[in-house]
C-alpha positions as CSV (number, residue, x, y, z in Angstrom):
1,M,-5.8,-13.5,11.7
2,T,-3.1,-13.4,14.3
3,P,0.6,-14.3,13.4
4,G,1.4,-17.8,14.5
5,G,0.3,-21.3,13.5
6,A,1.0,-23.5,10.4
7,T,0.8,-22.3,6.9
8,P,-2.0,-24.0,4.9
9,L,-0.8,-25.7,1.8
10,T,-3.5,-24.0,-0.3
11,P,-4.3,-20.5,1.1
12,T,-7.9,-19.6,1.2
13,P,-8.6,-16.5,-0.9
14,T,-9.5,-13.5,1.3
15,R,-12.4,-11.1,0.3
16,V,-10.7,-7.7,0.3
17,V,-11.9,-4.2,-0.4
18,V,-9.1,-1.7,-1.2
19,I,-10.1,1.9,-0.5
20,G,-8.2,5.0,-1.6
21,P,-7.3,7.2,-4.5
22,V,-6.3,5.4,-7.7
23,Y,-4.0,7.3,-10.1
24,C,-2.9,6.9,-13.6
25,D,0.9,6.7,-13.2
26,L,3.2,8.2,-15.8
27,V,6.6,6.7,-15.0
28,F,9.7,8.4,-16.5
29,G,12.5,6.0,-15.9
30,D,16.2,5.7,-16.1
31,L,16.8,9.5,-15.8
32,A,20.5,10.5,-15.6
33,R,19.4,12.9,-12.8
34,L,16.3,14.7,-11.6
35,P,15.8,18.1,-13.3
36,D,16.3,21.4,-11.6
37,W,13.7,24.2,-12.0
38,G,13.7,25.4,-15.6
39,E,15.5,22.3,-16.9
40,E,14.4,19.4,-19.1
41,V,15.8,15.9,-18.7
42,F,15.0,13.1,-21.1
43,A,14.0,9.6,-19.8
44,E,15.3,6.4,-21.3
45,R,12.2,4.5,-20.2
46,F,8.5,5.3,-20.0
47,A,5.5,3.4,-18.7
48,V,1.8,4.1,-18.1
49,A,0.1,2.0,-15.4
50,P,-2.6,2.1,-12.7
51,G,-1.2,3.6,-9.5
52,G,-2.1,4.5,-6.0
53,S,-4.6,2.0,-4.4
54,A,-4.7,0.1,-7.7
55,I,-1.1,-1.2,-7.1
56,T,-2.0,-3.2,-3.9
57,A,-5.4,-4.2,-5.5
58,I,-3.6,-5.7,-8.5
59,A,-0.9,-7.4,-6.4
60,L,-3.5,-9.0,-4.2
61,A,-5.6,-10.2,-7.2
62,R,-2.5,-11.8,-8.7
63,L,-2.2,-13.9,-5.5
64,G,-5.7,-15.2,-6.0
65,H,-7.6,-13.0,-3.5
66,R,-11.0,-11.7,-4.4
67,V,-10.4,-8.0,-4.6
68,S,-12.7,-5.0,-5.0
69,L,-11.5,-1.4,-5.4
70,A,-13.5,1.5,-4.0
71,A,-12.4,4.8,-5.6
72,T,-13.4,7.6,-7.9
73,V,-12.0,8.3,-11.4
74,G,-12.8,10.9,-14.0
75,H,-14.8,10.1,-17.1
76,D,-11.7,10.6,-19.3
77,A,-9.0,8.8,-21.2
78,L,-6.8,8.4,-18.1
79,G,-9.7,6.8,-16.3
80,D,-10.2,4.4,-19.1
81,V,-6.5,3.3,-18.8
82,V,-6.9,2.7,-15.1
83,R,-10.2,0.8,-15.3
84,H,-9.1,-1.4,-18.2
85,G,-5.8,-2.2,-16.4
86,L,-7.7,-3.2,-13.3
87,A,-10.3,-5.2,-15.1
88,A,-7.6,-7.1,-17.0
89,E,-6.1,-8.2,-13.6
90,G,-9.5,-9.4,-12.3
91,V,-10.1,-6.6,-9.8
92,D,-13.8,-6.0,-9.2
93,L,-14.8,-2.4,-10.2
94,S,-18.3,-2.4,-8.8
95,W,-17.3,0.3,-6.3
96,V,-15.3,2.5,-8.8
97,A,-17.3,5.6,-9.4
98,L,-17.0,7.8,-12.6
99,R,-17.2,11.5,-12.2
100,A,-18.2,13.5,-15.3
101,P,-16.8,16.1,-15.8
102,G,-13.8,15.2,-13.8
103,T,-10.1,14.4,-14.1
104,T,-8.7,11.1,-13.1
105,P,-5.9,11.5,-10.5
106,V,-2.5,11.4,-12.2
107,T,1.1,11.1,-10.9
108,A,4.3,11.8,-12.8
109,A,7.0,9.6,-11.3
110,L,10.6,10.5,-12.1
111,T,13.2,7.9,-11.2
112,A,16.9,8.3,-11.4
113,A,19.6,5.8,-10.2
114,H,19.6,6.9,-6.6
115,D,16.6,9.2,-6.2
116,R,13.0,9.7,-7.3
117,A,10.4,12.5,-7.3
118,F,6.6,12.7,-7.8
119,A,4.2,15.3,-9.1
120,T,0.6,14.5,-8.4
121,Y,-2.8,16.0,-9.3
122,L,-5.6,14.5,-7.1
123,G,-8.5,15.5,-9.3
124,A,-11.6,13.3,-8.8
125,G,-9.6,11.2,-6.3
126,G,-10.5,13.6,-3.5
127,D,-14.1,12.4,-3.7
128,A,-15.1,10.5,-0.5
129,V,-16.0,6.9,-0.9
130,D,-19.2,5.8,0.9
131,V,-17.6,3.3,3.2
132,A,-20.9,2.4,4.9
133,A,-22.4,1.4,1.5
134,V,-19.3,-0.5,0.5
135,L,-19.3,-2.5,3.7
136,A,-23.1,-3.1,3.6
137,G,-23.0,-4.2,0.0
138,S,-19.9,-6.5,0.1
139,D,-18.8,-9.5,2.1
140,A,-15.5,-8.0,2.8
141,E,-13.3,-9.8,5.3
142,H,-10.6,-7.2,5.2
143,V,-10.4,-3.5,4.2
144,H,-7.1,-2.1,3.1
145,V,-6.9,1.7,3.2
146,A,-4.4,3.0,0.7
147,G,-3.5,6.7,1.4
148,F,-4.3,9.4,3.8
149,P,-7.2,11.0,1.9
150,T,-9.6,8.2,3.0
151,A,-8.6,8.6,6.6
152,L,-9.3,12.3,6.4
153,A,-12.7,11.7,4.7
154,Q,-13.7,8.7,6.8
155,P,-12.5,9.1,10.4
156,T,-14.7,6.3,11.7
157,L,-13.7,3.8,9.0
158,A,-11.9,1.3,11.3
159,A,-14.8,1.2,13.7
160,R,-17.3,0.7,11.0
161,A,-15.3,-2.1,9.4
162,H,-14.8,-3.8,12.7
163,E,-18.6,-3.7,13.3
164,H,-19.0,-5.6,10.0
165,G,-16.5,-8.2,11.2
166,A,-13.7,-7.0,8.8
167,T,-10.1,-6.3,9.8
168,V,-8.3,-3.2,8.6
169,S,-4.9,-2.3,7.3
170,F,-3.6,1.2,6.6
171,D,-0.7,2.5,4.5
172,P,-0.9,6.3,4.9
173,G,1.4,7.4,2.1
174,W,3.2,10.7,2.2
175,D,1.8,14.2,2.9
176,E,3.8,16.3,5.3
177,R,0.7,18.0,6.8
178,A,-1.8,15.2,6.6
179,L,0.4,12.9,8.6
180,T,0.1,15.3,11.6
181,L,-3.7,15.5,11.5
182,P,-5.9,13.8,14.1
183,A,-8.0,11.8,11.6
184,V,-5.0,10.1,10.1
185,R,-3.5,9.3,13.6
186,T,-6.9,7.9,14.7
187,L,-6.8,5.4,11.9
188,V,-3.2,4.6,12.7
189,R,-4.3,3.8,16.3
190,E,-7.4,1.8,15.3
191,A,-6.3,-0.3,12.3
192,D,-5.2,-3.9,12.8
193,V,-2.1,-3.4,10.7
194,V,-0.3,-0.1,9.9
195,L,2.3,0.0,7.1
196,P,4.1,3.4,6.8
197,N,7.6,3.8,5.5
198,R,10.3,5.2,7.8
199,L,9.8,8.8,6.6
200,E,6.0,8.6,7.1
201,A,6.4,7.0,10.5
202,A,8.8,9.7,11.6
203,R,6.3,12.4,10.6
204,L,3.3,10.5,12.2
205,L,5.3,10.4,15.4
206,G,6.8,13.9,15.3
207,A,10.3,12.2,15.4
208,P,13.4,13.4,13.7
209,D,14.1,11.8,10.3
210,D,17.3,10.2,11.6
211,V,15.6,8.1,14.3
212,T,16.3,4.4,13.6
213,S,13.6,2.2,12.1
214,A,13.6,-0.1,15.1
215,D,13.0,2.9,17.4
216,L,10.2,4.2,15.1
217,V,8.4,0.9,15.1
218,T,8.7,0.7,18.9
219,R,7.2,4.2,19.3
220,L,4.5,3.4,16.7
221,A,3.5,0.2,18.6
222,T,3.4,2.1,21.8
223,L,0.7,4.3,20.4
224,R,-1.6,1.5,19.5
225,P,-3.7,-0.6,21.9
226,R,-3.5,-3.7,19.6
227,G,-2.4,-4.9,16.3
228,I,0.7,-5.0,14.1
229,S,3.0,-2.0,13.4
230,V,5.4,-2.1,10.5
231,V,8.0,0.4,9.3
232,K,9.3,-0.1,5.7
233,A,12.8,1.0,4.9
234,G,13.3,0.0,1.2
235,G,16.6,-1.7,0.6
236,D,17.2,-1.9,4.4
237,G,14.2,-4.2,4.8
238,A,11.3,-3.8,7.3
239,W,10.7,-3.8,11.0
240,G,7.6,-4.9,12.9
241,A,6.1,-5.2,16.3
242,V,2.9,-6.6,17.8
243,T,0.9,-4.8,20.4
244,G,-1.6,-6.6,22.6
245,G,-1.0,-10.0,21.0
246,A,0.2,-13.3,22.3
247,V,3.0,-13.8,19.7
248,A,6.2,-11.8,20.3
249,D,4.3,-9.0,22.0
250,G,6.5,-6.0,22.2
251,A,9.4,-7.6,20.5
252,V,10.9,-5.8,17.4
253,L,11.6,-8.0,14.5
254,H,13.5,-7.2,11.3
255,A,13.5,-8.8,7.8
256,Q,16.2,-7.9,5.3
257,A,15.3,-7.0,1.7
258,P,16.7,-9.3,-1.0
259,N,19.2,-8.0,-3.5
260,V,17.7,-7.3,-6.9
261,M,18.5,-5.3,-10.0
262,A,16.2,-2.4,-9.2
263,L,14.8,-0.3,-12.0
264,D,11.9,1.6,-10.5
265,P,10.9,1.9,-6.9
266,T,7.5,3.3,-7.7
267,G,4.8,1.3,-5.8
268,A,7.3,-1.0,-4.1
269,G,5.8,-0.2,-0.7
270,D,2.3,-1.0,-2.0
271,V,3.4,-4.4,-3.3
272,F,5.1,-5.0,0.0
273,D,1.7,-4.4,1.6
274,A,0.1,-7.2,-0.5
275,G,2.9,-9.7,0.3
276,F,2.7,-8.9,4.0
277,L,-1.1,-9.2,4.2
278,D,-1.1,-12.4,2.1
279,A,1.2,-14.0,4.7
280,W,-0.8,-12.6,7.6
281,W,-4.0,-14.1,6.3
282,E,-2.2,-17.5,6.2
283,G,-1.5,-17.2,9.9
284,V,2.3,-17.3,9.8
285,T,4.6,-15.5,12.2
286,L,5.3,-11.8,12.0
287,E,8.9,-12.6,11.0
288,H,7.6,-14.5,8.0
289,C,5.1,-11.7,7.1
290,L,7.9,-9.2,7.1
291,A,10.1,-11.4,5.0
292,R,7.4,-12.0,2.4
293,G,6.6,-8.3,2.3
294,C,10.3,-7.5,1.6
295,W,10.5,-10.1,-1.1
296,F,7.4,-8.7,-2.8
297,G,8.6,-5.1,-2.5
298,A,12.0,-5.9,-3.9
299,R,10.3,-7.8,-6.8
300,A,8.2,-4.7,-7.6
301,T,11.3,-2.6,-8.3
302,T,12.5,-4.9,-11.2
303,A,10.1,-3.4,-13.8
304,Y,8.7,0.1,-14.6
305,G,5.2,0.8,-13.2
306,G,4.0,0.0,-9.7
307,A,2.4,-3.4,-10.1
308,S,4.1,-4.5,-13.3
309,A,6.4,-7.0,-11.5
310,A,4.0,-7.9,-8.7
311,P,4.3,-11.7,-8.5
312,T,1.6,-14.3,-9.0
313,R,0.9,-17.1,-6.5
314,M,2.8,-19.5,-8.7
315,E,5.8,-17.2,-9.0
316,W,5.9,-16.8,-5.2
317,E,5.8,-20.5,-4.6
318,A,8.4,-21.2,-7.2
319,R,10.9,-18.6,-6.0
320,A,14.5,-19.7,-5.8
């Protein structure tokens, strides 16, 4: 699973376990502006969809990979929405635990033309997943960690996954304090692929927010003994570097995001992750991995709800 080599005509499905909190996303779209305290602003669009780790799981399943999700949801109406949505996409729910009583994690996503904001309640999503049991009971070839809570609860996750012969990717998500904690930074160092956005990367590195994405990915790669480091920058594309590998070791590569009619950026980074990993498993170059991730991430913004516009394998192969 190293960048380089020819792309197979028919990609072999990868057995993936996605671990991390799954949310019920309530997306309020096409707001004229974000509200100030004490104000009410009406949305022109609204969607309810599985969010958090579910976005990458659904995006990978649409590409034909065999995907299981490991998370905890509440035994409530929001949990039903999430589980039904995942099942409809073919995601295996064997490792999704129900907590009763408990509240399914929920995020209110508010999107305006040039800005967005989120309000989240973690609820049952704070429950730790028994990673050892998941690895022992599955034939996972790859573990994707979606969000910092799993890193905090399972500081030895990467080592355990590697012992089982599985590779690991990590998208930490945003939390100003969590990104400074040793457990999160340990998983950043030990994962085979790390996929923060530029703001998350800056916080992980203790760098100013105005540091360039190219500099951030260079600093991130320097921290890691091996593997691929990526910094996502939305409409500006993505940067990547390889540490301890034979292909373009130390070189910083960039892929530009395609122009699309963006409606909702919610989950675009999570769909980017699916596109990037799908390319990586094919054995293509890092440059191609970044380009596919950018195409997937841009595609995700064209509909309301994180995975709503995540493409299928046929759609990817038939792209213009």
